[in-house]
N, CA, C and O atoms as CSV, one atom per row, in Angstrom:
chain,resi,resn,atom,element,x,y,z
A,1,MET,N,N,172.375,249.647,-56.868
A,1,MET,CA,C,171.896,248.575,-57.724
A,1,MET,C,C,172.468,247.254,-57.220
A,1,MET,O,O,173.661,247.147,-56.938
A,2,ARG,N,N,171.607,246.262,-57.112
A,2,ARG,CA,C,172.012,244.959,-56.576
A,2,ARG,C,C,172.569,244.091,-57.707
A,2,ARG,O,O,171.996,244.010,-58.793
A,3,LYS,N,N,173.703,243.447,-57.420
A,3,LYS,CA,C,174.277,242.537,-58.373
A,3,LYS,C,C,173.573,241.190,-58.227
A,3,LYS,O,O,173.329,240.739,-57.107
A,4,ILE,N,N,173.251,240.560,-59.322
A,4,ILE,CA,C,172.627,239.234,-59.279
A,4,ILE,C,C,173.632,238.216,-59.787
A,4,ILE,O,O,174.166,238.346,-60.889
A,5,TYR,N,N,173.880,237.212,-58.979
A,5,TYR,CA,C,174.822,236.177,-59.316
A,5,TYR,C,C,174.064,234.939,-59.759
A,5,TYR,O,O,172.853,234.839,-59.559
A,6,LEU,N,N,174.778,233.992,-60.363
A,6,LEU,CA,C,174.166,232.737,-60.795
A,6,LEU,C,C,173.461,232.025,-59.681
A,6,LEU,O,O,172.395,231.444,-59.883
A,7,VAL,N,N,174.060,232.062,-58.477
A,7,VAL,CA,C,173.449,231.372,-57.348
A,7,VAL,C,C,172.098,232.028,-57.025
A,7,VAL,O,O,171.139,231.324,-56.710
A,8,ASP,N,N,172.007,233.364,-57.098
A,8,ASP,CA,C,170.772,234.062,-56.856
A,8,ASP,C,C,169.710,233.637,-57.881
A,8,ASP,O,O,168.558,233.393,-57.524
A,9,LEU,N,N,170.103,233.552,-59.137
A,9,LEU,CA,C,169.153,233.106,-60.157
A,9,LEU,C,C,168.678,231.688,-59.912
A,9,LEU,O,O,167.506,231.367,-60.105
A,10,PHE,N,N,169.606,230.842,-59.486
A,10,PHE,CA,C,169.236,229.454,-59.188
A,10,PHE,C,C,168.220,229.428,-58.079
A,10,PHE,O,O,167.226,228.707,-58.162
A,11,ASP,N,N,168.457,230.220,-57.020
A,11,ASP,CA,C,167.518,230.274,-55.900
A,11,ASP,C,C,166.133,230.764,-56.340
A,11,ASP,O,O,165.111,230.266,-55.869
A,12,LEU,N,N,166.114,231.744,-57.247
A,12,LEU,CA,C,164.850,232.283,-57.723
A,12,LEU,C,C,164.016,231.227,-58.453
A,12,LEU,O,O,162.795,231.172,-58.311
A,13,PHE,N,N,164.709,230.384,-59.242
A,13,PHE,CA,C,163.977,229.399,-60.039
A,13,PHE,C,C,163.983,228.018,-59.444
A,13,PHE,O,O,163.403,227.103,-60.030
A,14,ALA,N,N,164.614,227.826,-58.303
A,14,ALA,CA,C,164.729,226.491,-57.706
A,14,ALA,C,C,163.359,225.896,-57.399
A,14,ALA,O,O,163.136,224.707,-57.628
A,15,SER,N,N,162.455,226.698,-56.891
A,15,SER,CA,C,161.133,226.140,-56.564
A,15,SER,C,C,160.401,225.709,-57.811
A,15,SER,O,O,159.704,224.694,-57.784
A,16,ASP,N,N,160.534,226.463,-58.941
A,16,ASP,CA,C,159.881,226.068,-60.174
A,16,ASP,C,C,160.504,224.783,-60.716
A,16,ASP,O,O,159.796,223.904,-61.206
A,17,LEU,N,N,161.820,224.678,-60.627
A,17,LEU,CA,C,162.500,223.477,-61.106
A,17,LEU,C,C,162.108,222.281,-60.267
A,17,LEU,O,O,161.860,221.199,-60.800
A,18,ALA,N,N,162.050,222.465,-58.948
A,18,ALA,CA,C,161.712,221.370,-58.058
A,18,ALA,C,C,160.285,220.889,-58.294
A,18,ALA,O,O,160.019,219.687,-58.249
A,19,SER,N,N,159.368,221.817,-58.546
A,19,SER,CA,C,157.986,221.421,-58.770
A,19,SER,C,C,157.780,220.740,-60.096
A,19,SER,O,O,156.869,219.924,-60.234
A,20,SER,N,N,158.620,221.058,-61.100
A,20,SER,CA,C,158.460,220.448,-62.412
A,20,SER,C,C,159.047,219.039,-62.480
A,20,SER,O,O,158.710,218.273,-63.383
A,21,ARG,N,N,159.906,218.696,-61.549
A,21,ARG,CA,C,160.544,217.374,-61.512
A,21,ARG,C,C,160.211,216.722,-60.185
A,21,ARG,O,O,160.346,217.351,-59.135
A,22,SER,N,N,159.789,215.502,-60.216
A,22,SER,CA,C,159.460,214.793,-58.989
A,22,SER,C,C,160.705,214.121,-58.421
A,22,SER,O,O,161.706,213.969,-59.121
A,23,LYS,N,N,160.643,213.717,-57.151
A,23,LYS,CA,C,161.776,213.037,-56.504
A,23,LYS,C,C,162.134,211.736,-57.224
A,23,LYS,O,O,163.307,211.368,-57.285
A,24,SER,N,N,161.151,211.049,-57.761
A,24,SER,CA,C,161.427,209.797,-58.457
A,24,SER,C,C,162.237,210.041,-59.723
A,24,SER,O,O,162.992,209.174,-60.163
A,25,ASP,N,N,162.077,211.232,-60.312
A,25,ASP,CA,C,162.863,211.544,-61.521
A,25,ASP,C,C,164.355,211.700,-61.225
A,25,ASP,O,O,165.197,211.405,-62.073
A,26,GLU,N,N,164.682,212.177,-59.989
A,26,GLU,CA,C,166.090,212.387,-59.631
A,26,GLU,C,C,166.869,211.084,-59.634
A,26,GLU,O,O,168.079,211.097,-59.859
A,27,LYS,N,N,166.207,209.960,-59.390
A,27,LYS,CA,C,166.893,208.665,-59.415
A,27,LYS,C,C,167.317,208.310,-60.838
A,27,LYS,O,O,168.249,207.530,-61.036
A,28,ASP,N,N,166.640,208.874,-61.812
A,28,ASP,CA,C,166.940,208.564,-63.198
A,28,ASP,C,C,167.953,209.544,-63.795
A,28,ASP,O,O,168.170,209.562,-65.007
A,29,MET,N,N,168.568,210.356,-62.935
A,29,MET,CA,C,169.530,211.344,-63.391
A,29,MET,C,C,170.945,210.933,-62.999
A,29,MET,O,O,171.164,210.320,-61.955
A,30,THR,N,N,171.885,211.280,-63.848
A,30,THR,CA,C,173.300,211.086,-63.570
A,30,THR,C,C,173.904,212.442,-63.280
A,30,THR,O,O,173.738,213.381,-64.058
A,31,LYS,N,N,174.609,212.549,-62.156
A,31,LYS,CA,C,175.205,213.825,-61.775
A,31,LYS,C,C,176.714,213.759,-61.889
A,31,LYS,O,O,177.337,212.802,-61.428
A,32,THR,N,N,177.307,214.778,-62.505
A,32,THR,CA,C,178.773,214.899,-62.570
A,32,THR,C,C,179.172,216.261,-62.007
A,32,THR,O,O,178.446,217.246,-62.134
A,33,ILE,N,N,180.314,216.283,-61.400
A,33,ILE,CA,C,180.833,217.528,-60.803
A,33,ILE,C,C,182.253,217.760,-61.340
A,33,ILE,O,O,183.103,216.872,-61.273
A,34,GLU,N,N,182.490,218.943,-61.863
A,34,GLU,CA,C,183.800,219.341,-62.323
A,34,GLU,C,C,184.277,220.535,-61.489
A,34,GLU,O,O,183.488,221.429,-61.183
A,35,GLU,N,N,185.531,220.554,-61.128
A,35,GLU,CA,C,186.097,221.667,-60.357
A,35,GLU,C,C,187.273,222.279,-61.117
A,35,GLU,O,O,188.125,221.572,-61.656
A,36,PHE,N,N,187.293,223.583,-61.144
A,36,PHE,CA,C,188.412,224.353,-61.728
A,36,PHE,C,C,188.914,225.301,-60.678
A,36,PHE,O,O,188.121,225.945,-59.991
A,37,GLU,N,N,190.225,225.401,-60.540
A,37,GLU,CA,C,190.788,226.274,-59.516
A,37,GLU,C,C,191.676,227.330,-60.128
A,37,GLU,O,O,192.445,227.063,-61.052
A,38,SER,N,N,191.558,228.553,-59.592
A,38,SER,CA,C,192.473,229.627,-59.914
A,38,SER,C,C,193.150,230.010,-58.599
A,38,SER,O,O,192.938,229.355,-57.578
A,39,GLU,N,N,193.949,231.049,-58.622
A,39,GLU,CA,C,194.629,231.458,-57.384
A,39,GLU,C,C,193.648,231.958,-56.334
A,39,GLU,O,O,193.895,231.818,-55.136
A,40,THR,N,N,192.539,232.540,-56.775
A,40,THR,CA,C,191.618,233.199,-55.839
A,40,THR,C,C,190.253,232.483,-55.676
A,40,THR,O,O,189.569,232.683,-54.672
A,41,HIS,N,N,189.866,231.658,-56.654
A,41,HIS,CA,C,188.528,231.070,-56.612
A,41,HIS,C,C,188.528,229.600,-57.021
A,41,HIS,O,O,189.425,229.123,-57.715
A,42,THR,N,N,187.502,228.910,-56.573
A,42,THR,CA,C,187.227,227.550,-57.017
A,42,THR,C,C,185.871,227.602,-57.715
A,42,THR,O,O,184.879,228.037,-57.131
A,43,THR,N,N,185.841,227.153,-58.970
A,43,THR,CA,C,184.618,227.145,-59.745
A,43,THR,C,C,184.146,225.712,-59.888
A,43,THR,O,O,184.926,224.828,-60.243
A,44,LYS,N,N,182.884,225.481,-59.615
A,44,LYS,CA,C,182.319,224.114,-59.712
A,44,LYS,C,C,181.201,224.103,-60.749
A,44,LYS,O,O,180.410,225.042,-60.838
A,45,ARG,N,N,181.149,223.039,-61.522
A,45,ARG,CA,C,180.079,222.853,-62.500
A,45,ARG,C,C,179.419,221.511,-62.207
A,45,ARG,O,O,180.050,220.458,-62.300
A,46,GLU,N,N,178.149,221.569,-61.854
A,46,GLU,CA,C,177.356,220.363,-61.578
A,46,GLU,C,C,176.425,220.156,-62.773
A,46,GLU,O,O,175.728,221.082,-63.188
A,47,THR,N,N,176.416,218.959,-63.314
A,47,THR,CA,C,175.550,218.660,-64.446
A,47,THR,C,C,174.731,217.414,-64.139
A,47,THR,O,O,175.256,216.383,-63.719
A,48,TRP,N,N,173.425,217.545,-64.362
A,48,TRP,CA,C,172.526,216.411,-64.231
A,48,TRP,C,C,172.008,216.063,-65.620
A,48,TRP,O,O,171.546,216.944,-66.345
A,49,VAL,N,N,172.079,214.782,-66.001
A,49,VAL,CA,C,171.619,214.345,-67.300
A,49,VAL,C,C,170.688,213.169,-67.094
A,49,VAL,O,O,171.001,212.257,-66.328
A,50,SER,N,N,169.526,213.175,-67.779
A,50,SER,CA,C,168.579,212.086,-67.666
A,50,SER,C,C,169.150,210.833,-68.355
A,50,SER,O,O,170.030,210.930,-69.210
A,51,GLN,N,N,168.639,209.671,-67.971
A,51,GLN,CA,C,169.117,208.414,-68.537
A,51,GLN,C,C,168.977,208.398,-70.074
A,51,GLN,O,O,169.851,207.898,-70.782
A,52,ASP,N,N,167.869,208.950,-70.568
A,52,ASP,CA,C,167.650,208.935,-72.016
A,52,ASP,C,C,168.259,210.129,-72.731
A,52,ASP,O,O,168.205,210.210,-73.959
A,53,GLY,N,N,168.851,211.076,-71.962
A,53,GLY,CA,C,169.559,212.199,-72.555
A,53,GLY,C,C,168.656,213.338,-72.998
A,53,GLY,O,O,169.149,214.293,-73.599
A,54,THR,N,N,167.349,213.281,-72.727
A,54,THR,CA,C,166.457,214.333,-73.160
A,54,THR,C,C,166.475,215.549,-72.237
A,54,THR,O,O,166.116,216.649,-72.657
A,55,TYR,N,N,166.885,215.363,-71.001
A,55,TYR,CA,C,166.904,216.440,-70.017
A,55,TYR,C,C,168.318,216.638,-69.521
A,55,TYR,O,O,168.988,215.684,-69.125
A,56,ARG,N,N,168.775,217.895,-69.543
A,56,ARG,CA,C,170.125,218.221,-69.065
A,56,ARG,C,C,170.033,219.545,-68.302
A,56,ARG,O,O,169.483,220.526,-68.803
A,57,TYR,N,N,170.569,219.557,-67.107
A,57,TYR,CA,C,170.610,220.772,-66.315
A,57,TYR,C,C,172.013,220.969,-65.805
A,57,TYR,O,O,172.605,220.045,-65.247
A,58,THR,N,N,172.567,222.174,-65.989
A,58,THR,CA,C,173.923,222.506,-65.558
A,58,THR,C,C,173.860,223.684,-64.617
A,58,THR,O,O,173.183,224.676,-64.888
A,59,ARG,N,N,174.580,223.570,-63.493
A,59,ARG,CA,C,174.698,224.661,-62.541
A,59,ARG,C,C,176.166,224.935,-62.331
A,59,ARG,O,O,176.929,224.034,-61.981
A,60,THR,N,N,176.573,226.192,-62.546
A,60,THR,CA,C,177.957,226.594,-62.364
A,60,THR,C,C,178.007,227.695,-61.317
A,60,THR,O,O,177.232,228.650,-61.362
A,61,TYR,N,N,178.939,227.547,-60.365
A,61,TYR,CA,C,179.087,228.563,-59.345
A,61,TYR,C,C,180.531,228.669,-58.912
A,61,TYR,O,O,181.320,227.747,-59.119
A,62,SER,N,N,180.878,229.796,-58.310
A,62,SER,CA,C,182.255,230.076,-57.914
A,62,SER,C,C,182.277,230.423,-56.448
A,62,SER,O,O,181.397,231.118,-55.940
A,63,GLU,N,N,183.311,229.920,-55.768
A,63,GLU,CA,C,183.500,230.225,-54.348
A,63,GLU,C,C,184.898,230.787,-54.154
A,63,GLU,O,O,185.867,230.245,-54.684
A,64,PRO,N,N,185.007,231.877,-53.392
A,64,PRO,CA,C,186.339,232.439,-53.149
A,64,PRO,C,C,187.139,231.539,-52.209
A,64,PRO,O,O,186.590,230.949,-51.278
A,65,LYS,N,N,188.434,231.445,-52.466
A,65,LYS,CA,C,189.295,230.708,-51.576
A,65,LYS,C,C,189.554,231.578,-50.352
A,65,LYS,O,O,189.608,232.804,-50.450
A,66,ALA,N,N,189.711,230.944,-49.216
A,66,ALA,CA,C,190.007,231.672,-47.991
A,66,ALA,C,C,191.398,232.283,-48.083
A,66,ALA,O,O,192.359,231.623,-48.481
A,67,ARG,N,N,191.487,233.527,-47.716
A,67,ARG,CA,C,192.792,234.175,-47.704
A,67,ARG,C,C,193.532,233.789,-46.441
A,67,ARG,O,O,192.947,233.717,-45.360
A,68,VAL,N,N,194.803,233.546,-46.584
A,68,VAL,CA,C,195.629,233.132,-45.462
A,68,VAL,C,C,196.283,234.364,-44.859
A,68,VAL,O,O,196.922,235.142,-45.568
A,69,ASN,N,N,196.131,234.540,-43.581
A,69,ASN,CA,C,196.770,235.634,-42.865
A,69,ASN,C,C,198.068,235.112,-42.267
A,69,ASN,O,O,198.059,234.379,-41.278
A,70,VAL,N,N,199.193,235.500,-42.883
A,70,VAL,CA,C,200.508,235.018,-42.441
A,70,VAL,C,C,200.801,235.456,-41.011
A,70,VAL,O,O,201.424,234.717,-40.249
A,71,GLY,N,N,200.360,236.638,-40.651
A,71,GLY,CA,C,200.555,237.116,-39.260
A,71,GLY,C,C,199.872,236.223,-38.266
A,71,GLY,O,O,200.414,235.944,-37.197
A,72,GLU,N,N,198.677,235.766,-38.609
A,72,GLU,CA,C,197.944,234.856,-37.717
A,72,GLU,C,C,198.699,233.508,-37.611
A,72,GLU,O,O,198.822,232.936,-36.528
A,73,LEU,N,N,199.194,233.026,-38.751
A,73,LEU,CA,C,199.969,231.775,-38.721
A,73,LEU,C,C,201.206,231.917,-37.852
A,73,LEU,O,O,201.563,230.998,-37.115
A,74,GLU,N,N,201.865,233.081,-37.937
A,74,GLU,CA,C,203.073,233.306,-37.125
A,74,GLU,C,C,202.722,233.323,-35.628
A,74,GLU,O,O,203.468,232.776,-34.816
A,75,SER,N,N,201.619,233.932,-35.267
A,75,SER,CA,C,201.252,233.930,-33.829
A,75,SER,C,C,200.884,232.528,-33.357
A,75,SER,O,O,201.206,232.153,-32.229
A,76,ARG,N,N,200.216,231.752,-34.200
A,76,ARG,CA,C,199.901,230.360,-33.847
A,76,ARG,C,C,201.178,229.552,-33.731
A,76,ARG,O,O,201.267,228.664,-32.883
A,77,LEU,N,N,202.193,229.845,-34.584
A,77,LEU,CA,C,203.482,229.152,-34.522
A,77,LEU,C,C,204.173,229.453,-33.192
A,77,LEU,O,O,204.704,228.545,-32.552
A,78,LYS,N,N,204.169,230.712,-32.775
A,78,LYS,CA,C,204.790,231.095,-31.497
A,78,LYS,C,C,204.121,230.387,-30.328
A,78,LYS,O,O,204.800,229.892,-29.428
A,79,LYS,N,N,202.792,230.336,-30.338
A,79,LYS,CA,C,202.055,229.660,-29.259
A,79,LYS,C,C,202.385,228.169,-29.249
A,79,LYS,O,O,202.540,227.581,-28.179
A,80,ALA,N,N,202.495,227.556,-30.415
A,80,ALA,CA,C,202.805,226.125,-30.497
A,80,ALA,C,C,204.206,225.855,-29.933
A,80,ALA,O,O,204.409,224.855,-29.243
A,81,VAL,N,N,205.157,226.723,-30.217
A,81,VAL,CA,C,206.502,226.567,-29.681
A,81,VAL,C,C,206.515,226.758,-28.157
A,81,VAL,O,O,207.208,226.039,-27.437
A,82,GLU,N,N,205.733,227.742,-27.680
A,82,GLU,CA,C,205.661,227.989,-26.222
A,82,GLU,C,C,205.151,226.773,-25.463
A,82,GLU,O,O,205.640,226.462,-24.377
A,83,ILE,N,N,204.165,226.085,-26.038
A,83,ILE,CA,C,203.627,224.914,-25.325
A,83,ILE,C,C,204.307,223.627,-25.763
A,83,ILE,O,O,203.870,222.528,-25.421
A,84,GLU,N,N,205.406,223.785,-26.544
A,84,GLU,CA,C,206.247,222.675,-26.984
A,84,GLU,C,C,205.499,221.663,-27.834
A,84,GLU,O,O,205.736,220.459,-27.742
A,85,ASP,N,N,204.589,222.167,-28.666
A,85,ASP,CA,C,203.875,221.331,-29.635
A,85,ASP,C,C,204.628,221.478,-30.988
A,85,ASP,O,O,204.230,222.231,-31.877
A,86,TYR,N,N,205.717,220.725,-31.081
A,86,TYR,CA,C,206.634,220.934,-32.211
A,86,TYR,C,C,206.088,220.358,-33.536
A,86,TYR,O,O,206.470,220.828,-34.607
A,87,GLU,N,N,205.222,219.372,-33.477
A,87,GLU,CA,C,204.619,218.867,-34.707
A,87,GLU,C,C,203.733,219.925,-35.356
A,87,GLU,O,O,203.812,220.155,-36.563
A,88,THR,N,N,202.903,220.556,-34.562
A,88,THR,CA,C,202.071,221.634,-35.084
A,88,THR,C,C,202.920,222.816,-35.556
A,88,THR,O,O,202.628,223.433,-36.581
A,89,ALA,N,N,203.971,223.122,-34.795
A,89,ALA,CA,C,204.856,224.216,-35.172
A,89,ALA,C,C,205.506,223.954,-36.522
A,89,ALA,O,O,205.631,224.868,-37.337
A,90,ALA,N,N,205.914,222.731,-36.763
A,90,ALA,CA,C,206.541,222.390,-38.053
A,90,ALA,C,C,205.567,222.559,-39.197
A,90,ALA,O,O,205.936,223.074,-40.252
A,91,VAL,N,N,204.333,222.136,-39.007
A,91,VAL,CA,C,203.310,222.292,-40.057
A,91,VAL,C,C,203.059,223.777,-40.329
A,91,VAL,O,O,202.992,224.201,-41.482
A,92,LEU,N,N,202.922,224.555,-39.263
A,92,LEU,CA,C,202.698,225.990,-39.431
A,92,LEU,C,C,203.890,226.675,-40.086
A,92,LEU,O,O,203.714,227.562,-40.922
A,93,ARG,N,N,205.107,226.270,-39.712
A,93,ARG,CA,C,206.293,226.827,-40.329
A,93,ARG,C,C,206.296,226.577,-41.835
A,93,ARG,O,O,206.606,227.469,-42.624
A,94,ASP,N,N,205.946,225.346,-42.221
A,94,ASP,CA,C,205.918,224.979,-43.647
A,94,ASP,C,C,204.841,225.782,-44.397
A,94,ASP,O,O,205.065,226.192,-45.536
A,95,GLU,N,N,203.688,226.008,-43.778
A,95,GLU,CA,C,202.618,226.787,-44.399
A,95,GLU,C,C,203.077,228.225,-44.598
A,95,GLU,O,O,202.842,228.817,-45.652
A,96,ILE,N,N,203.738,228.792,-43.576
A,96,ILE,CA,C,204.216,230.175,-43.695
A,96,ILE,C,C,205.208,230.283,-44.850
A,96,ILE,O,O,205.128,231.213,-45.651
A,97,ARG,N,N,206.138,229.339,-44.938
A,97,ARG,CA,C,207.121,229.361,-46.036
A,97,ARG,C,C,206.439,229.247,-47.395
A,97,ARG,O,O,206.816,229.930,-48.348
A,98,LYS,N,N,205.432,228.378,-47.475
A,98,LYS,CA,C,204.742,228.171,-48.729
A,98,LYS,C,C,204.043,229.462,-49.190
A,98,LYS,O,O,204.109,229.819,-50.366
A,99,HIS,N,N,203.374,230.157,-48.258
A,99,HIS,CA,C,202.646,231.377,-48.612
A,99,HIS,C,C,203.608,232.544,-48.902
A,99,HIS,O,O,203.327,233.382,-49.759
A,100,ARG,N,N,204.710,232.592,-48.204
A,100,ARG,CA,C,205.708,233.651,-48.492
A,100,ARG,C,C,206.347,233.385,-49.859
A,100,ARG,O,O,206.656,234.330,-50.584
A,101,LYS,N,N,206.544,232.142,-50.213
A,101,LYS,CA,C,207.116,231.804,-51.526
A,101,LYS,C,C,206.154,232.209,-52.659
A,101,LYS,O,O,206.580,232.683,-53.712
A,102,LYS,N,N,204.846,232.011,-52.415
A,102,LYS,CA,C,203.825,232.418,-53.428
A,102,LYS,C,C,203.834,233.927,-53.614
A,102,LYS,O,O,203.699,234.419,-54.735
A,103,GLU,N,N,203.993,234.664,-52.513
A,103,GLU,CA,C,203.957,236.109,-52.581
A,103,GLU,C,C,205.150,236.695,-53.305
A,103,GLU,O,O,205.055,237.766,-53.904
A,104,ALA,N,N,206.273,235.998,-53.252
A,104,ALA,CA,C,207.522,236.512,-53.856
A,104,ALA,C,C,207.524,236.396,-55.380
A,104,ALA,O,O,208.496,236.783,-56.028
């Protein structure tokens, strides 16, 4: 059984929504974007409201945050030290510490 997400539903109805509203109507809309973050996801809510307030459309979607591979960061740190790129090495070292602190 296929899971249907909000983005899938938006894609299904996007052509109907686009045909019911003309491009000139989009100029009369005010768009706001809100972002909410958790440890694993970023959720965004986009809201379009007409100037007179009679039309309101809200789209909410969630995107997973990229997982950080500490092992990959450590190998990049070693390579940076080997080529004596100490600025990059310091940034990578700080990232590794930050992620290890979160895990603890």
